[in-house]
PDB file of N, CA, C, O and CB in Angstrom:
ATOM      1  N   UNK A   1       6.013  -9.097  10.198  1.00  0.00           N
ATOM      2  CA  UNK A   1       5.554  -7.955   9.940  1.00  0.00           C
ATOM      3  C   UNK A   1       6.165  -7.061  11.073  1.00  0.00           C
ATOM      4  O   UNK A   1       6.347  -7.540  12.193  1.00  0.00           O
ATOM      5  CB  UNK A   1       4.074  -8.001   9.826  1.00  0.00           C
ATOM      6  N   UNK A   2       6.472  -5.791  10.786  1.00  0.00           N
ATOM      7  CA  UNK A   2       7.226  -4.801  11.479  1.00  0.00           C
ATOM      8  C   UNK A   2       6.134  -4.696  12.902  1.00  0.00           C
ATOM      9  O   UNK A   2       4.957  -5.054  12.873  1.00  0.00           O
ATOM     10  CB  UNK A   2       7.466  -3.228  10.426  1.00  0.00           C
ATOM     11  N   UNK A   3       6.740  -4.204  13.937  1.00  0.00           N
ATOM     12  CA  UNK A   3       5.795  -4.054  14.902  1.00  0.00           C
ATOM     13  C   UNK A   3       5.133  -2.599  14.780  1.00  0.00           C
ATOM     14  O   UNK A   3       3.961  -2.406  15.102  1.00  0.00           O
ATOM     15  CB  UNK A   3       6.444  -4.317  16.260  1.00  0.00           C
ATOM     16  N   UNK A   4       5.917  -1.658  14.324  1.00  0.00           N
ATOM     17  CA  UNK A   4       5.419  -0.456  13.902  1.00  0.00           C
ATOM     18  C   UNK A   4       5.382  -0.165  12.451  1.00  0.00           C
ATOM     19  O   UNK A   4       6.428  -0.280  11.811  1.00  0.00           O
ATOM     20  CB  UNK A   4       6.102   0.481  14.504  1.00  0.00           C
ATOM     21  N   UNK A   5       4.250   0.211  11.845  1.00  0.00           N
ATOM     22  CA  UNK A   5       4.350   0.387  10.447  1.00  0.00           C
ATOM     23  C   UNK A   5       5.174   1.462   9.977  1.00  0.00           C
ATOM     24  O   UNK A   5       5.185   2.497  10.643  1.00  0.00           O
ATOM     25  CB  UNK A   5       3.135   0.550   9.929  1.00  0.00           C
ATOM     26  N   UNK A   6       5.953   1.372   8.806  1.00  0.00           N
ATOM     27  CA  UNK A   6       6.847   2.229   8.348  1.00  0.00           C
ATOM     28  C   UNK A   6       5.847   3.519   7.798  1.00  0.00           C
ATOM     29  O   UNK A   6       4.648   3.302   7.620  1.00  0.00           O
ATOM     30  CB  UNK A   6       7.825   1.465   7.213  1.00  0.00           C
ATOM     31  N   UNK A   7       6.273   4.502   7.615  1.00  0.00           N
ATOM     32  CA  UNK A   7       5.789   5.747   7.264  1.00  0.00           C
ATOM     33  C   UNK A   7       5.266   5.396   5.646  1.00  0.00           C
ATOM     34  O   UNK A   7       4.196   5.787   5.180  1.00  0.00           O
ATOM     35  CB  UNK A   7       7.043   6.993   7.461  1.00  0.00           C
ATOM     36  N   UNK A   8       6.081   4.733   5.063  1.00  0.00           N
ATOM     37  CA  UNK A   8       5.689   4.472   3.663  1.00  0.00           C
ATOM     38  C   UNK A   8       4.665   3.635   3.617  1.00  0.00           C
ATOM     39  O   UNK A   8       3.898   3.931   2.701  1.00  0.00           O
ATOM     40  CB  UNK A   8       6.697   3.950   2.857  1.00  0.00           C
ATOM     41  N   UNK A   9       4.321   2.655   4.267  1.00  0.00           N
ATOM     42  CA  UNK A   9       3.128   1.922   4.351  1.00  0.00           C
ATOM     43  C   UNK A   9       1.957   2.593   4.655  1.00  0.00           C
ATOM     44  O   UNK A   9       0.894   2.384   4.072  1.00  0.00           O
ATOM     45  CB  UNK A   9       3.245   0.988   5.202  1.00  0.00           C
ATOM     46  N   UNK A  10       2.137   3.497   5.662  1.00  0.00           N
ATOM     47  CA  UNK A  10       0.911   4.133   5.925  1.00  0.00           C
ATOM     48  C   UNK A  10       0.569   5.058   4.933  1.00  0.00           C
ATOM     49  O   UNK A  10      -0.647   5.145   4.763  1.00  0.00           O
ATOM     50  CB  UNK A  10       0.910   4.756   7.145  1.00  0.00           C
ATOM     51  N   UNK A  11       1.230   5.745   4.254  1.00  0.00           N
ATOM     52  CA  UNK A  11       1.306   6.773   3.302  1.00  0.00           C
ATOM     53  C   UNK A  11       0.522   6.083   1.898  1.00  0.00           C
ATOM     54  O   UNK A  11      -0.257   6.675   1.151  1.00  0.00           O
ATOM     55  CB  UNK A  11       2.996   7.234   3.080  1.00  0.00           C
ATOM     56  N   UNK A  12       0.948   4.760   1.800  1.00  0.00           N
ATOM     57  CA  UNK A  12       0.331   3.936   0.598  1.00  0.00           C
ATOM     58  C   UNK A  12      -1.063   3.678   0.922  1.00  0.00           C
ATOM     59  O   UNK A  12      -1.863   3.804  -0.006  1.00  0.00           O
ATOM     60  CB  UNK A  12       1.072   2.514   0.316  1.00  0.00           C
ATOM     61  N   UNK A  13      -1.551   3.304   2.183  1.00  0.00           N
ATOM     62  CA  UNK A  13      -2.827   3.192   2.416  1.00  0.00           C
ATOM     63  C   UNK A  13      -3.605   4.467   2.564  1.00  0.00           C
ATOM     64  O   UNK A  13      -4.818   4.406   2.363  1.00  0.00           O
ATOM     65  CB  UNK A  13      -2.949   2.435   3.468  1.00  0.00           C
ATOM     66  N   UNK A  14      -3.118   5.494   2.854  1.00  0.00           N
ATOM     67  CA  UNK A  14      -3.794   6.727   2.649  1.00  0.00           C
ATOM     68  C   UNK A  14      -3.971   7.128   1.012  1.00  0.00           C
ATOM     69  O   UNK A  14      -5.031   7.576   0.573  1.00  0.00           O
ATOM     70  CB  UNK A  14      -2.955   7.834   3.448  1.00  0.00           C
ATOM     71  N   UNK A  15      -2.866   6.916   0.245  1.00  0.00           N
ATOM     72  CA  UNK A  15      -3.135   6.945  -1.127  1.00  0.00           C
ATOM     73  C   UNK A  15      -4.058   6.179  -1.653  1.00  0.00           C
ATOM     74  O   UNK A  15      -4.775   6.629  -2.547  1.00  0.00           O
ATOM     75  CB  UNK A  15      -2.167   6.720  -1.757  1.00  0.00           C
ATOM     76  N   UNK A  16      -4.198   4.920  -1.203  1.00  0.00           N
ATOM     77  CA  UNK A  16      -5.326   4.182  -1.904  1.00  0.00           C
ATOM     78  C   UNK A  16      -6.759   4.637  -1.411  1.00  0.00           C
ATOM     79  O   UNK A  16      -7.704   4.534  -2.193  1.00  0.00           O
ATOM     80  CB  UNK A  16      -5.167   2.608  -1.654  1.00  0.00           C
ATOM     81  N   UNK A  17      -6.953   5.154  -0.095  1.00  0.00           N
ATOM     82  CA  UNK A  17      -8.215   5.700   0.135  1.00  0.00           C
ATOM     83  C   UNK A  17      -8.487   6.896  -0.631  1.00  0.00           C
ATOM     84  O   UNK A  17      -9.581   7.045  -1.176  1.00  0.00           O
ATOM     85  CB  UNK A  17      -8.380   5.964   1.473  1.00  0.00           C
ATOM     86  N   UNK A  18      -7.434   7.884  -0.723  1.00  0.00           N
ATOM     87  CA  UNK A  18      -7.755   9.192  -1.549  1.00  0.00           C
ATOM     88  C   UNK A  18      -8.192   8.915  -2.903  1.00  0.00           C
ATOM     89  O   UNK A  18      -9.029   9.558  -3.537  1.00  0.00           O
ATOM     90  CB  UNK A  18      -6.536  10.128  -1.671  1.00  0.00           C
ATOM     91  N   UNK A  19      -7.369   7.618  -3.386  1.00  0.00           N
ATOM     92  CA  UNK A  19      -7.569   7.506  -5.032  1.00  0.00           C
ATOM     93  C   UNK A  19      -8.947   6.863  -5.236  1.00  0.00           C
ATOM     94  O   UNK A  19      -9.570   7.027  -6.285  1.00  0.00           O
ATOM     95  CB  UNK A  19      -6.335   6.492  -5.841  1.00  0.00           C
ATOM     96  N   UNK A  20      -9.407   6.134  -4.224  1.00  0.00           N
ATOM     97  CA  UNK A  20     -10.822   5.535  -4.275  1.00  0.00           C
ATOM     98  C   UNK A  20     -12.008   6.429  -4.068  1.00  0.00           C
ATOM     99  O   UNK A  20     -13.127   6.295  -4.565  1.00  0.00           O
ATOM    100  CB  UNK A  20     -10.939   4.506  -3.263  1.00  0.00           C
ATOM    101  N   UNK A  21     -11.591   7.345  -3.273  1.00  0.00           N
ATOM    102  CA  UNK A  21     -12.569   8.650  -3.098  1.00  0.00           C
ATOM    103  C   UNK A  21     -12.732   9.417  -4.189  1.00  0.00           C
ATOM    104  O   UNK A  21     -13.823   9.926  -4.447  1.00  0.00           O
ATOM    105  CB  UNK A  21     -12.128   9.615  -2.096  1.00  0.00           C
ATOM    106  N   UNK A  22     -11.865   9.549  -4.798  1.00  0.00           N
ATOM    107  CA  UNK A  22     -11.932  10.386  -6.217  1.00  0.00           C
ATOM    108  C   UNK A  22     -12.111   9.574  -7.402  1.00  0.00           C
ATOM    109  O   UNK A  22     -12.349  10.108  -8.485  1.00  0.00           O
ATOM    110  CB  UNK A  22     -10.625  11.198  -6.502  1.00  0.00           C
ATOM    111  N   UNK A  23     -12.005   8.226  -7.260  1.00  0.00           N
ATOM    112  CA  UNK A  23     -12.597   7.381  -8.321  1.00  0.00           C
ATOM    113  C   UNK A  23     -11.563   7.040  -9.321  1.00  0.00           C
ATOM    114  O   UNK A  23     -11.842   6.573 -10.426  1.00  0.00           O
ATOM    115  CB  UNK A  23     -13.774   8.069  -9.009  1.00  0.00           C
ATOM    116  N   UNK A  24     -10.101   7.339  -8.819  1.00  0.00           N
ATOM    117  CA  UNK A  24      -8.938   7.178  -9.515  1.00  0.00           C
ATOM    118  C   UNK A  24      -8.537   5.723  -9.481  1.00  0.00           C
ATOM    119  O   UNK A  24      -7.989   5.387  -8.432  1.00  0.00           O
ATOM    120  CB  UNK A  24      -7.901   8.058  -8.981  1.00  0.00           C
ATOM    121  N   UNK A  25      -8.690   4.787 -10.398  1.00  0.00           N
ATOM    122  CA  UNK A  25      -8.551   3.439 -10.049  1.00  0.00           C
ATOM    123  C   UNK A  25      -7.425   3.136 -10.484  1.00  0.00           C
ATOM    124  O   UNK A  25      -7.017   2.045 -10.085  1.00  0.00           O
ATOM    125  CB  UNK A  25      -9.484   2.574 -10.476  1.00  0.00           C
ATOM    126  N   UNK A  26      -6.557   3.870 -11.366  1.00  0.00           N
ATOM    127  CA  UNK A  26      -5.153   3.520 -11.749  1.00  0.00           C
ATOM    128  C   UNK A  26      -4.357   3.880 -10.588  1.00  0.00           C
ATOM    129  O   UNK A  26      -3.509   3.061 -10.234  1.00  0.00           O
ATOM    130  CB  UNK A  26      -4.629   4.254 -13.053  1.00  0.00           C
ATOM    131  N   UNK A  27      -4.477   4.937  -9.947  1.00  0.00           N
ATOM    132  CA  UNK A  27      -3.559   5.248  -8.659  1.00  0.00           C
ATOM    133  C   UNK A  27      -3.968   4.389  -7.623  1.00  0.00           C
ATOM    134  O   UNK A  27      -3.065   4.002  -6.881  1.00  0.00           O
ATOM    135  CB  UNK A  27      -3.649   6.750  -8.102  1.00  0.00           C
ATOM    136  N   UNK A  28      -5.009   4.032  -7.412  1.00  0.00           N
ATOM    137  CA  UNK A  28      -5.315   3.070  -6.261  1.00  0.00           C
ATOM    138  C   UNK A  28      -5.067   1.737  -6.591  1.00  0.00           C
ATOM    139  O   UNK A  28      -5.006   0.990  -5.615  1.00  0.00           O
ATOM    140  CB  UNK A  28      -6.701   3.136  -5.806  1.00  0.00           C
ATOM    141  N   UNK A  29      -4.899   1.198  -7.738  1.00  0.00           N
ATOM    142  CA  UNK A  29      -4.355  -0.124  -7.884  1.00  0.00           C
ATOM    143  C   UNK A  29      -3.026   0.012  -7.974  1.00  0.00           C
ATOM    144  O   UNK A  29      -2.376  -1.030  -7.886  1.00  0.00           O
ATOM    145  CB  UNK A  29      -4.846  -0.864  -8.986  1.00  0.00           C
ATOM    146  N   UNK A  30      -2.373   1.153  -8.145  1.00  0.00           N
ATOM    147  CA  UNK A  30      -0.764   1.208  -8.111  1.00  0.00           C
ATOM    148  C   UNK A  30      -0.469   1.186  -6.673  1.00  0.00           C
ATOM    149  O   UNK A  30       0.498   0.484  -6.376  1.00  0.00           O
ATOM    150  CB  UNK A  30      -0.056   2.593  -8.838  1.00  0.00           C
ATOM    151  N   UNK A  31      -1.064   1.781  -5.716  1.00  0.00           N
ATOM    152  CA  UNK A  31      -0.936   1.875  -4.276  1.00  0.00           C
ATOM    153  C   UNK A  31      -1.031   0.674  -3.591  1.00  0.00           C
ATOM    154  O   UNK A  31      -0.357   0.307  -2.628  1.00  0.00           O
ATOM    155  CB  UNK A  31      -1.856   2.710  -3.744  1.00  0.00           C
ATOM    156  N   UNK A  32      -2.052   0.011  -4.248  1.00  0.00           N
ATOM    157  CA  UNK A  32      -2.386  -1.501  -3.486  1.00  0.00           C
ATOM    158  C   UNK A  32      -1.288  -2.276  -4.015  1.00  0.00           C
ATOM    159  O   UNK A  32      -0.852  -3.120  -3.233  1.00  0.00           O
ATOM    160  CB  UNK A  32      -3.980  -2.325  -3.886  1.00  0.00           C
ATOM    161  N   UNK A  33      -0.766  -2.207  -5.076  1.00  0.00           N
ATOM    162  CA  UNK A  33       0.313  -3.023  -5.539  1.00  0.00           C
ATOM    163  C   UNK A  33       1.615  -2.969  -4.748  1.00  0.00           C
ATOM    164  O   UNK A  33       2.346  -3.927  -4.496  1.00  0.00           O
ATOM    165  CB  UNK A  33       0.584  -2.666  -6.882  1.00  0.00           C
ATOM    166  N   UNK A  34       1.806  -1.560  -4.358  1.00  0.00           N
ATOM    167  CA  UNK A  34       2.784  -1.270  -3.316  1.00  0.00           C
ATOM    168  C   UNK A  34       2.702  -1.932  -2.115  1.00  0.00           C
ATOM    169  O   UNK A  34       3.673  -2.416  -1.533  1.00  0.00           O
ATOM    170  CB  UNK A  34       2.779  -0.015  -3.009  1.00  0.00           C
ATOM    171  N   UNK A  35       1.599  -1.963  -1.745  1.00  0.00           N
ATOM    172  CA  UNK A  35       1.313  -2.595  -0.414  1.00  0.00           C
ATOM    173  C   UNK A  35       1.380  -3.978  -0.276  1.00  0.00           C
ATOM    174  O   UNK A  35       1.743  -4.572   0.739  1.00  0.00           O
ATOM    175  CB  UNK A  35       0.092  -2.281   0.013  1.00  0.00           C
ATOM    176  N   UNK A  36       0.983  -4.525  -1.435  1.00  0.00           N
ATOM    177  CA  UNK A  36       1.168  -5.986  -1.246  1.00  0.00           C
ATOM    178  C   UNK A  36       2.296  -6.599  -1.619  1.00  0.00           C
ATOM    179  O   UNK A  36       2.475  -7.798  -1.407  1.00  0.00           O
ATOM    180  CB  UNK A  36       0.278  -6.649  -1.832  1.00  0.00           C
ATOM    181  N   UNK A  37       3.262  -5.747  -2.276  1.00  0.00           N
ATOM    182  CA  UNK A  37       4.680  -5.900  -2.442  1.00  0.00           C
ATOM    183  C   UNK A  37       5.364  -6.026  -1.174  1.00  0.00           C
ATOM    184  O   UNK A  37       6.203  -6.888  -0.914  1.00  0.00           O
ATOM    185  CB  UNK A  37       5.241  -4.807  -3.179  1.00  0.00           C
ATOM    186  N   UNK A  38       4.878  -4.942  -0.257  1.00  0.00           N
ATOM    187  CA  UNK A  38       5.546  -4.844   0.777  1.00  0.00           C
ATOM    188  C   UNK A  38       5.364  -6.016   1.984  1.00  0.00           C
ATOM    189  O   UNK A  38       6.196  -6.373   2.818  1.00  0.00           O
ATOM    190  CB  UNK A  38       5.248  -3.577   1.157  1.00  0.00           C
ATOM    191  N   UNK A  39       4.003  -6.476   1.781  1.00  0.00           N
ATOM    192  CA  UNK A  39       3.547  -7.491   2.598  1.00  0.00           C
ATOM    193  C   UNK A  39       4.321  -8.907   2.147  1.00  0.00           C
ATOM    194  O   UNK A  39       4.671  -9.778   2.944  1.00  0.00           O
ATOM    195  CB  UNK A  39       1.927  -7.550   2.472  1.00  0.00           C
ATOM    196  N   UNK A  40       4.462  -8.937   1.078  1.00  0.00           N
ATOM    197  CA  UNK A  40       5.219 -10.421   0.450  1.00  0.00           C
ATOM    198  C   UNK A  40       6.629 -10.219   0.958  1.00  0.00           C
ATOM    199  O   UNK A  40       7.201 -11.187   1.460  1.00  0.00           O
ATOM    200  CB  UNK A  40       5.252 -10.634  -1.489  1.00  0.00           C
ATOM    201  N   UNK A  41       7.226  -9.082   0.876  1.00  0.00           N
ATOM    202  CA  UNK A  41       8.632  -8.903   1.313  1.00  0.00           C
ATOM    203  C   UNK A  41       8.664  -9.128   2.859  1.00  0.00           C
ATOM    204  O   UNK A  41       9.483  -9.920   3.325  1.00  0.00           O
ATOM    205  CB  UNK A  41       9.195  -7.422   0.912  1.00  0.00           C
ATOM    206  N   UNK A  42       7.885  -8.522   3.583  1.00  0.00           N
ATOM    207  CA  UNK A  42       7.913  -8.775   5.009  1.00  0.00           C
ATOM    208  C   UNK A  42       7.709 -10.436   5.448  1.00  0.00           C
ATOM    209  O   UNK A  42       8.291 -10.985   6.383  1.00  0.00           O
ATOM    210  CB  UNK A  42       6.723  -7.845   5.638  1.00  0.00           C
ATOM    211  N   UNK A  43       6.820 -11.011   4.604  1.00  0.00           N
ATOM    212  CA  UNK A  43       6.775 -12.569   4.915  1.00  0.00           C
ATOM    213  C   UNK A  43       7.491 -13.289   4.290  1.00  0.00           C
ATOM    214  O   UNK A  43       7.337 -14.508   4.372  1.00  0.00           O
ATOM    215  CB  UNK A  43       5.665 -13.178   4.761  1.00  0.00           C
ATOM    216  N   UNK A  44       8.509 -12.713   3.464  1.00  0.00           N
ATOM    217  CA  UNK A  44       9.651 -13.676   2.879  1.00  0.00           C
ATOM    218  C   UNK A  44       9.206 -14.235   1.592  1.00  0.00           C
ATOM    219  O   UNK A  44       9.917 -15.064   1.025  1.00  0.00           O
ATOM    220  CB  UNK A  44      10.009 -14.929   3.863  1.00  0.00           C
ATOM    221  N   UNK A  45       7.976 -13.812   1.033  1.00  0.00           N
ATOM    222  CA  UNK A  45       7.558 -14.408  -0.352  1.00  0.00           C
ATOM    223  C   UNK A  45       8.069 -13.645  -1.672  1.00  0.00           C
ATOM    224  O   UNK A  45       7.703 -14.033  -2.782  1.00  0.00           O
ATOM    225  CB  UNK A  45       5.971 -14.424  -0.417  1.00  0.00           C
ATOM    226  N   UNK A  46       8.805 -12.705  -1.534  1.00  0.00           N
ATOM    227  CA  UNK A  46       9.057 -11.781  -2.438  1.00  0.00           C
ATOM    228  C   UNK A  46      10.455 -12.004  -3.006  1.00  0.00           C
ATOM    229  O   UNK A  46      10.897 -11.249  -3.872  1.00  0.00           O
ATOM    230  CB  UNK A  46       8.868 -10.483  -1.858  1.00  0.00           C
TER     231      UNK A  46
END
């Protein structure tokens, strides 16, 4: 994992939180998939 999170990753977390707060499950799921893809890539699982 990177020592300092990329701005893109931080934005994805903010997107999840905002989508959950407004009840938008589609956007929340899309943002979570983005986060998980990044984690898998960082761990060499992608």
